[in-house]
C-alpha positions as CSV (number, residue, x, y, z in Angstrom):
1,M,-20.2,-33.9,-48.3
2,N,-20.8,-34.9,-44.6
3,L,-21.7,-38.6,-43.9
4,A,-23.0,-40.1,-40.8
5,M,-21.8,-43.7,-40.4
6,I,-23.4,-45.9,-37.7
7,P,-21.4,-49.0,-37.0
8,A,-23.3,-52.1,-36.0
9,R,-22.1,-55.7,-35.6
10,M,-24.6,-58.5,-34.9
11,G,-21.9,-60.5,-32.9
12,S,-21.5,-58.2,-29.9
13,Q,-20.0,-60.4,-27.0
14,R,-20.8,-58.9,-23.6
15,L,-24.4,-57.8,-24.5
16,K,-25.8,-60.1,-27.2
17,Q,-27.2,-58.2,-30.2
18,K,-26.9,-54.9,-28.3
19,N,-27.7,-52.9,-31.5
20,L,-31.1,-54.4,-31.5
21,R,-31.9,-54.1,-28.0
22,E,-34.7,-51.7,-27.1
23,I,-34.6,-48.5,-24.9
24,G,-37.9,-46.9,-24.5
25,G,-39.5,-49.4,-27.0
26,I,-37.0,-48.4,-29.8
27,P,-34.0,-50.4,-30.9
28,T,-30.7,-48.7,-30.2
29,I,-29.8,-48.8,-33.9
30,T,-33.1,-47.1,-34.8
31,R,-32.5,-44.4,-32.2
32,A,-29.1,-43.7,-33.7
33,I,-30.5,-43.5,-37.2
34,R,-33.3,-41.2,-36.3
35,K,-30.9,-39.0,-34.2
36,C,-28.7,-38.5,-37.2
37,V,-31.6,-37.7,-39.5
38,A,-33.1,-35.3,-37.0
39,A,-29.7,-33.5,-36.6
40,G,-30.2,-32.2,-40.1
41,V,-26.5,-31.9,-40.8
42,F,-25.7,-35.0,-42.9
43,D,-25.8,-35.3,-46.6
44,E,-26.3,-39.0,-46.2
45,V,-26.7,-41.4,-43.3
46,Y,-25.3,-45.0,-43.5
47,V,-25.6,-48.0,-41.3
48,N,-22.3,-50.0,-41.6
49,S,-22.6,-53.6,-40.7
50,E,-21.9,-57.2,-41.9
51,H,-25.5,-58.3,-41.3
52,D,-28.4,-57.8,-43.6
53,A,-30.8,-57.4,-40.8
54,F,-29.2,-53.9,-40.2
55,G,-29.7,-53.2,-43.9
56,E,-33.5,-53.9,-43.6
57,I,-33.7,-51.5,-40.7
58,A,-31.7,-48.8,-42.7
59,L,-34.0,-49.2,-45.5
60,A,-37.2,-49.0,-43.4
61,E,-35.8,-45.8,-41.8
62,G,-34.9,-44.3,-45.2
63,V,-31.1,-44.3,-44.9
64,K,-28.4,-46.2,-46.7
65,F,-26.7,-49.4,-45.9
66,H,-23.0,-50.2,-46.3
67,K,-22.4,-54.0,-46.0
68,R,-18.8,-54.4,-44.7
69,P,-16.8,-57.5,-45.3
70,E,-17.2,-60.4,-42.8
71,A,-13.5,-60.0,-41.9
72,L,-14.3,-56.7,-40.4
73,A,-17.2,-57.9,-38.3
74,N,-15.4,-59.8,-35.6
75,N,-14.3,-58.6,-32.2
76,V,-10.6,-58.1,-33.2
77,A,-11.5,-55.8,-36.2
78,T,-10.8,-52.3,-35.2
79,S,-12.9,-49.1,-36.0
80,E,-10.0,-47.8,-37.9
81,Q,-10.1,-50.9,-40.2
82,F,-13.9,-50.6,-40.9
83,V,-13.8,-46.8,-41.2
84,H,-11.0,-47.2,-43.7
85,E,-12.9,-49.7,-45.8
86,F,-16.1,-47.5,-45.7
87,L,-14.1,-44.4,-46.8
88,T,-12.6,-46.3,-49.8
89,R,-16.1,-47.0,-51.0
90,H,-17.8,-43.7,-50.0
91,P,-15.5,-40.7,-50.7
92,C,-16.6,-37.6,-48.7
93,E,-15.3,-34.5,-47.1
94,R,-16.1,-35.7,-43.6
95,V,-17.4,-39.0,-42.0
96,F,-18.9,-38.8,-38.4
97,Q,-19.1,-42.1,-36.6
98,V,-22.3,-42.0,-34.5
99,H,-22.6,-44.9,-32.1
100,S,-26.0,-46.7,-31.3
101,I,-24.5,-47.6,-27.9
102,A,-24.8,-44.0,-26.8
103,P,-28.6,-43.7,-26.8
104,L,-28.8,-40.7,-24.5
105,L,-26.8,-38.5,-27.0
106,T,-29.3,-36.1,-28.5
107,S,-29.7,-35.1,-32.1
108,E,-28.9,-31.5,-31.0
109,Q,-25.6,-32.7,-29.6
110,V,-24.8,-34.5,-32.8
111,R,-25.6,-31.4,-34.7
112,D,-23.5,-29.2,-32.5
113,C,-20.6,-31.6,-32.7
114,V,-20.7,-31.5,-36.4
115,R,-20.8,-27.7,-36.5
116,F,-17.9,-27.7,-33.9
117,M,-15.7,-29.8,-36.2
118,V,-16.6,-27.8,-39.4
119,E,-16.3,-24.4,-37.8
120,G,-13.1,-25.4,-36.0
121,N,-11.6,-26.9,-39.1
122,F,-10.6,-30.1,-37.2
123,D,-9.3,-33.2,-38.7
124,T,-10.7,-35.3,-35.9
125,V,-13.2,-34.5,-33.2
126,L,-13.9,-36.8,-30.3
127,S,-16.8,-36.4,-28.0
128,C,-15.9,-36.6,-24.4
129,T,-17.2,-36.1,-20.9
130,L,-15.3,-33.7,-18.6
131,E,-13.9,-36.5,-16.4
132,Q,-10.3,-37.3,-16.1
133,I,-10.2,-41.0,-17.0
134,E,-8.1,-40.7,-20.2
135,C,-6.2,-37.6,-21.3
136,A,-4.8,-35.6,-24.1
137,Y,-1.3,-34.4,-23.6
138,Q,-0.4,-30.8,-24.8
139,D,-2.5,-31.0,-27.9
140,D,-0.1,-33.5,-29.3
141,P,-1.8,-36.3,-31.3
142,Y,-1.1,-38.9,-28.6
143,I,2.7,-38.5,-28.5
144,A,3.3,-38.0,-32.1
145,S,0.8,-40.8,-33.1
146,F,2.3,-43.2,-30.7
147,E,5.9,-42.5,-31.8
148,A,5.0,-42.8,-35.5
149,G,3.5,-46.3,-35.2
150,K,0.4,-44.2,-36.1
151,T,-3.1,-44.4,-34.9
152,A,-5.4,-42.6,-37.4
153,T,-7.9,-41.5,-34.7
154,Y,-5.3,-39.1,-33.3
155,T,-3.9,-37.3,-36.4
156,G,-4.0,-33.7,-37.5
157,K,-5.9,-31.0,-35.7
158,I,-7.9,-32.6,-32.9
159,G,-10.9,-31.2,-31.1
160,F,-12.7,-32.4,-28.1
161,F,-16.5,-31.8,-28.0
162,P,-17.8,-32.1,-24.4
163,V,-21.1,-33.8,-23.8
164,D,-23.0,-34.2,-20.5
165,R,-22.6,-37.4,-18.5
166,M,-25.9,-38.9,-19.7
167,A,-24.8,-38.4,-23.4
168,G,-21.6,-40.1,-22.5
169,H,-23.2,-43.2,-21.0
170,I,-22.5,-46.1,-23.4
171,I,-24.0,-49.6,-23.5
172,K,-21.7,-52.5,-23.1
173,T,-23.5,-54.7,-20.7
174,E,-27.0,-55.5,-19.6
175,E,-26.5,-53.2,-16.6
176,D,-25.6,-50.4,-18.9
177,L,-28.7,-51.0,-20.8
178,Q,-30.9,-50.9,-17.7
179,M,-29.3,-47.7,-16.7
180,A,-30.0,-46.1,-20.0
181,E,-33.5,-47.2,-19.8
182,A,-33.8,-45.6,-16.3
183,L,-32.2,-42.4,-17.5
184,L,-34.3,-42.0,-20.7
185,P,-37.2,-40.3,-18.9
186,L,-34.7,-37.6,-17.7
187,R,-34.1,-36.8,-21.4
188,G,-37.7,-36.6,-22.1
189,G,-37.5,-39.7,-24.3
190,Q,-35.9,-37.4,-27.0
191,L,-33.6,-38.6,-29.8
């Protein structure tokens, strides 16, 4: 079973309520949900949040809601912590974390990434733009999972799925949001 999990916190710090902010008249969280549904590769789509407002949006969009504990909703909780908590409650073959803060990623790219992971039999797949800002070293999961202190994101067989620069644009600030709004017409407004 393949699950899509869309993380959403209400308490974002740099850009307040960024998951509810609109691009092209559609909230970023709703765009992510619709993109996952349109990809047609998930058995179930979940919104993962501490806030019931996201549960209402999930219900309205016909997907499921996972209410994470408040302790995993602050700015010090890591994605590894809330993914672990999610997986203990929703066993599956694969979970794909699809972020609402990447509104220019298309449903086709989501679909192709899922297929890339399944066909390549990867344990972890990370989307990336082909820019050298961060790096992978000799296919090693980040120097043996940071010298065995372990980071779950970088374990097992890792694949990198390249996306174009627009798809790689993420929203962290008001300026990022304005750039995404300006770039949306170049995507044809598509999900």
